[in-house]
Every structure is written in structure tokens, then in C-alpha cells.
N, C-alpha and C positions, 0 to 999 in steps of 0.2 A: 337493158341499156338501149337508148334510142339511137338510130342511125345518125351519123354526123349531120346530114342535111336537115333532118327533122329537128335536131337539137338546136342548130343554128337558127332555124326558122322560129322556134319557140322563144329563143332568147331575144331575137329581133322584135317579136310581137310583144314580149314582156317589157322591153325597153320603150317601145312606142306607147304601150299602155301606161307605164310609169310617167312618161313625159306628158301624156294627155291628162293624167291625174294631177300632175303638178301645175297644169295650166288652168285648173278649176278656179284659181283665185284663193284668197285666204279662207281657211276653214274655221268652223266652229267645232270644238271638241266637247263631247259629252262623255263623262265617265260614270258608270253606274256602280254604286256601292249598295248591295242588297241587305246589309245588316240592320237589324232593329232589335231593341230590347223586347218589344212586344208589337204584334201587328195591330194597327189601329183598325177599328171596326168598319170604317168606310173605305179603306185603302185597297185598290186593286192592282198596285204595282208589284213587281216581282221582288218581294222583300219579306223579311221575317227573322226570327232568332236563329242563329247558326252556332254549331259547336266550335270550339277553338280549332279543331282539326280542319273542319270545313272552311272556316275563315282563313286559315293559313293557306290552304290549297287554292282558295279563290284569289287571294291577293297575289300569289305566285303566278297563277294563270293570267290574271289581268295584266300584270307587268310583262309577261311573255307575249301576250297579244299585242301590246303597244310596241314592244321591241321589234316584232316581226311584221308589223303592218306594211302593206305595199305602198302606203302613203308616207312612209318615213322620209323625213327631210322637207316635207311640205311646210308652208307657213300657216300659222293659226292666229286668229285674232281674238278668240274667246276660248275659255276652258270652264266648263261647268261640272262641278262634282255634285251629283245628285243621288237620290236613293228612294227608299231606304233612309238610313241615317248616316251620312258621311262623317258627322261629328262623333260617331262611335269609334272611328279609327284613332289609334294613338298617334301622337306627334311623330314617333319613329316610323310608323306605317305610312303616314302622310308624306314624310320626308323622302322615303324610298320611292313612293309613287310619283312625287313631283320630280325627283331626279330622273326617273325613267322617261317622263313626259318631256322634260327639257332636253334630254339627249336625243329623243326621237323627232321632235318638231322644233321649228324656228318660230318663236312667238314675236308678234309685232310689238314695237315699243308701246307701252301703256295698254297692252292687251288686258281685257277684262277677265279676271280669275274669280269665279264665284264658288262658294261652298254652302250647301244647305246644312243648317245646324238646328238641332232640337234642344229646347231648354232641358236642363237636367242631365245632359250627356257630356258636358265639358266644364272644366274648372276655370275660374277666373284667369289663372296663369296661362291657359292654353291659347287664348285669343291673341296675345302678343306674338306667340310662336307662329300662329297662322299668318300674321303679317310678315314675319321674317321669312316664311316659306314662299311668299309672293302673292298670297291671296289679297285682293283689294275690294272684294264685295262679299257680304254675308247675307244669306236669306234665312231668317229666323222663323221657324214653324210655330207660331203662337196659337193660331186657330180660334181661340176664344179667351177672354179675360174673366170668364165665369167658371169656377172650379167644377160646378155640377155639370156643365156642358162638356168640360174637358174629360171628366170621368165617363160621361155617356158616350163620348167619342172613342174611348179606349186609350187616351193620351196618358203618358207616364208622368207628366209634369203638372205643376200648379200654376196659377196665374202669377203668383209672387215669384216663382222661379223664372218665368218668362220676363218679368220686369228686371230681375237681377241679371239675367243673361244679356238683355239689351244694354243695360248700364255697363256691363263688363266689355261688351263689344265696342261701345263708344270710347270707354277709357283706354282701350287698346289702340285707339287711333283710327278706327274704320270710319270713313266719311261717306260710305255707300252701303247702306243697310236697308234691306227689305223686310217687311213683316207680312207673313201669310196669315189670312183669316178666312174663315168659312161662315157663310150665312145660310139661312133656310135649314137650320138644324132641327131635329125632332123636338117639338114642344118649345121652340125658341119664339119669344115674343119680339115685336118690333122695338119695344123699349130696350130689351136686352141687346139687340143688335146695335141700336143707337149708342148704348153705353160702350159696347166693344169698339165701335168706330171712333167715338170721342176719346177713349183712352189711347187707342192706337195713334190717332192724329196728335194727341197731346204729347206723345213721346217724340214727335217730329222725326219720323224715319224719312229716308230719302226716296223710298219706293213702297208702294202697297200693292199686294196681290190679293184681291178679294173675290173668292170663288163661291158660286152657288153650289151647295152640296148636291152631288149626283150619286144616287144609290145604284151601284153596279152589281150585276149578278155574280154570285160566288163569294162576295164579301160577307162579313158577319151581318152588316146591315141588310144586305140583299137577302140573306137567308131569313132574317127576322121579318122582313117585309113580306116575303113569300109565305111565311108562317102566320101572318096576321098579328105579329107582336109589335109591329112598328108601322107608323103612319107617316107618309111624306107630308111636308108642309104644304098648305094650300097655295095654289099657283098665284093667286092675287096677293097673298101675304108676301110670297117670295119676290114678286114684282115690286111691291112697296119697299122691301128691303134693298133691292137693287137700286131703285130710284133714290132712296135715302143715301146710299153709298155714293152715287154720282153727285148728289147735291152737297153733301158734307165735305167730300174731298175737293170739289171745285172751290167751295168757299174758303178752304184752308190753303189754296194755292197749288193743289196737285192737278196735273194734266192727265186726263184719261186718254192714253195713247193707244190703248187696245181694250177690247171688251171687258177684261177682268183686271187690267193693270193701270196703275196711276203713279206718276212720278213727279218729283221736283225737277225744275229745269236742269238739263244735262245729266239726268240720272235714269234715263230709260235703260232697261236691261238689254245690253248689246247682244247677248247670246240669244235671248228669245226673239229679238228682231230678225235674227238669221232665219228662224223658222217661219216667221210671218212674212218675210220678204222672199221666201222660197229660194234661199241661198244654200250653198253646199255645207253639209255638216257630217261629222264622222263620230259614231258612237262606239264605245268600248265597254265590254262587260256583258253579263247575261241579260237578255231581253233588250239590249241597246239597239236603237235604230240609227240608220245612216241614210243620207240622200246625196248622191254624187252622179254627175253625168246623166241626169234624168232617170236614174235608177234608185229605187228606195228598197231597203232591206232591213230586216229585224233579226237579231240573233236568237238562237234557241232559248226557250224559257227554262230548259232543264239545266240545273246546276252541274250535274254529272257530265252531261254532254258538252257543256261549255268548257269545263275544266279539261276534258279529254281532247278537245280540238283547238284550244286557245293558242297553242304554239304551232299549229299547222298553217299552211298558206291561206286557208279560209275557214273561219269559225262556222260551224253548222248554223244554217239559217232557218228560222221558222217560216219566213215568207220573203218573197222578192217580187217586185213588179217594175216594169218600165211603162210609164204612161205614154199614150199616144198624144199627138199634138192637141187634140180636142180635150182630152182628159186633163192634160197639164194646164191648159188655159182655164178650165173650170175650177181647178184647184187653186190656181193663182188668184182668180177673182174671189173665191171664198176666203182665202187667207188675207188678201188685201182689204176686203170689206171689214174685216175685224179690226183694222187699224184706223187711227184718226185720219190718215192721208186718203183712205179709200183707194179707188182705182181710176186709171185714165184709160178709157177705151182706145184712144188713139195710140197710146204707148203700147198697149197690149196687142193691138192690130199689127204694129210694126214688127213685133217679135214672134207672133204666132201664125202669121199668114192667114188670118181671118179678119173680116170686117166685123169687129166686135159689136159696134153700135147697131149694125143691121142684124147680126146673128141673134142678139138678145134684145132687140127693139121692143118686142111685146112684153118680155119679162121686166125690162127697165120701166116701161110705161105703167104696167100693172102695179109694180112695187112702189113707183112714185105716186100714183094716184091713191094707193093704200096708205100713204104716209110713212113708208118704211125707208125710202131712199130720197135723197135730194142731190141736185147737181150745182156745183160752183165752178164756173169756168169749164175746164175740160175734165174735172174730177167728179166722181160719183161717190157719195158717202152715205153711211147709215144715219138716219135720224135717231132721235132719242127712242122713239117707238121701235125703230129698226134694231137698235142695240138690244132691246128687251126681247126681241124675237129673232136674234141673230142666227141661231142654228137653222130655223125654218127658212129664213130669207136666203142665207148662203147656200142651202141645199138646192135651191132653184137653179143654180148654175152648174151643178155637178152632173 
């Protein structure tokens, strides 16, 4: 038992902390669902098949974490249910989770509620139920419209199941639908990628996320690459695929508002914009990340440890860092350059106590002369060439 004076002091600090947390502004909420029928060969997220017992324990722990969060009562402007495969949850499980979230947080009117769905994991009748629960955006993991590529990726669905799922989502009344596709797949040709793009655009989704395959260590593809059983796509071919994506989406009326994301007018992903604009977000679940008050942390990757500590004042963290002013500035430049708006050195200078134009004058000049950056008024943005080399360009500011 703590002495009265100490207890009062702790309570006072906790109240101050809670007040500070509530002054962060509207949050983005990310909820991690690690369940999958089968692990895809390229996936390095914390996900995979789980037993019914493990699944039950996880969902109980997840709801306990949400109920006990220190940010309970805060306002949220987005909620993103990702994974894994959130569409593996039953409607009953989803309803319980949604109830817990709406009891713990105040959601802005017209808040964006996204759920990731994989073809083959939901029935046609499930999509209207998602609408009734409050979801207003669906992200469908198509990845490819070629069955042989889907099999090579370890996906559990066919191209026809993806088409059927998209039709079911539209028939349920969703007017904000994203399709995920991956390019630079092993042995993929430019013609096959063109075919994937044309079919995706032909479905007229509201948003497209088009990702260049990255082979991560520890994944099935990573192990095959190390063992000489797999070859990465030639860099020039991957660049041609990226340029083709930029050209076909623009011709179809999509706006490339971020390196890998394209949208119809008014259909940018509000949740992902929180990440790119360096705004506060809160993650729940195993391996989930958060960023609040200049501090970033990531929950433990251990399912056992997560379940054990989910109801405690603080879930065990795998890592935590507080960026100093210079580090935070570099990260905001990196994130900002990924977007269509780019960055404003004057705006950044006013917020970070640096003369950004002077601090990075040589970098801006070199990248401009190299054809990677251009300036319009006060804003600096990536050129087409800069977008193709975005990782290397942005790393110059970190």
C-alpha cells in the first residue's frame, strides 16, 4: 500500500496524463486481427492459422485491451481493421468487437471504418451485415487476377472468387471499395501486369493500392530466395510495371496521392493519410503500433505475452522510441514526400525550430539537379523519377 501522499501524487499525474492524451486531437484506431486460413508466402505480418482456443483467447484479450486503454473516451476519426484476415471473424465476433470500440471511443460523424477482406473468406450475405455494423469502406485483397500467380503467392482464392466478392460488396451498398494488387511477382510479365491493371480498373473500384513485391527475410519467399529457389524480378522490369500503373490509373481518372495509392475524387484512405501526415494513431492487438505525443511503440509479437498482459495497464512492448526534434523532422519529410502534396520547408521550419531550407539546401539542390525533386511555389515534391526511387530519395533526410 502506497503512502497517502504518494498515491495522491500518482493520481494527479495520471489525470494530467489522461488530459494530455485527450488533447492529442482525433485519433486513428488500428485493430490487428492475426487470423489467417494459411500464411501467404510473401507475408511478414504477425498472422497465421490459429486454433479455436487461441482465437477465443485472443479476441477476449483484444476487447480487454480496448476496454482498459488509458485513451478511453478519446475521439477517433478512423478505424481500420487489418491483419491477417479480419474477414475470417464471424459476424457475431465482429459485432462484439464493434460494441467494445463504440463504448470505449467517441467516433466523429462520418468516421471512416475500414475492414480488410480476402476473397473466399466471406459469404455474400455477410457484406450487408458489415454495413449494418457501421463499416463504410472495404479493402479487398485481390493481389492478382491470374490463378497461377495466386497459387504461387500462396493465396487461398481464385480470380473468379475475387470478382464474385467485389460484386457482392457493391451489391451490399458499399461505395468506397479498395482493391489491393501486387506487381513484380516472380516470373510475372509486363503483359500479365497490364492485364491485372486493366481488369482492376474495369471493375471501377474507388481506390487502388498497387504494391511492388518486397521479399522479406523469414518469409517463405525469403527462405526460397536464400536457397536459390526463387529469383526477384529484374529492377528495370519492375520499374516498367510501376510506370505502367501510373499511366493506366491516370488515364482512368485515378489520382496518385501517395507512392502506392490511387483514388477517385473524395476517396483517399483517411486512415492511411493519418500515417503519412504524421498524426496520432493508436494500435490494438499483437504487434500493433501506436504514435502519440511524439512517442512510437509497438506491442509484443508474442501471442502468449500479449494475451497475458492485454488487461494490464500497459501491454508488453517490443520497442518504444521518442524521436528528438531532428529525427522527427526527417521522418516528417520522408512521409510528406511520399504524398502528392510533398512538403513545405517554410511550414516545417515553423514547427521544428530549424531553417529547413538551409539545413537541407545541398540535399534539395542535388536531388533537384538529379531530376528527383521539383519545386512549385513553396512546396517540394517528387518527380516521376523520384517516385520510382522514393525509398532512396527519402532516406537522404533521415
